[in-house]
C-alpha positions, 0 to 999 in steps of 0.5 A: 274604490274603482268603478267598473265600466258598467257602473260609469255607463249606468251613472251617465245614463242616470245623468242623461235621464235627469237632464232629459226630465228637466228638458221635458219639464221646461217644455211644460210636461209633468214627469209622473214616473221614472225607470218603470220596469217589468219583466222584458222591458223598461221605460226611462221616463213617463210624462204627462203632456196635457191629457196625453201620457208620454213614454220617453226613451232617453239615449245619450251617445258621445258620437254618431258612430254605429248610426248614433243614438237614434239607430240604437232604438231598433225594432227589438227595443221598440217592442220592449218599450211597447211591452212595458207601456202596455203593463203601465197602462194596464195598472194605471188605466188606458189613455191617449199616449205616444212614444218619444225619444230624447237623444243626446249626441255631440253636445245637443239634445234632439227630441223625437215626438211620436218617434214610433207608433204603438202598432209597431 
């Protein structure tokens, strides 16, 4: 059976998220949730870094065209991440948190800790 382009994109996204989770775990973080979804938003990975809850957006790009992986996390995407994070915290309790981005581009990972603030 032939896979559509979208199926391939989803599979590559899952592979990137799995690799990102391993990278976080190697750095001492503990993965507590994956692909947390609510209406209007999704968080790829949620991890614990000591007492801090880390909401992680994973982006993989084959090249840096159109601004690359970092540029794809625009203000609208940040708002969707914030929405999902608020829902997660409402369900699981408020705590210190931050928003990180793990970007895979041209064969290398880049980890942006505290990539953006909860106040938008």
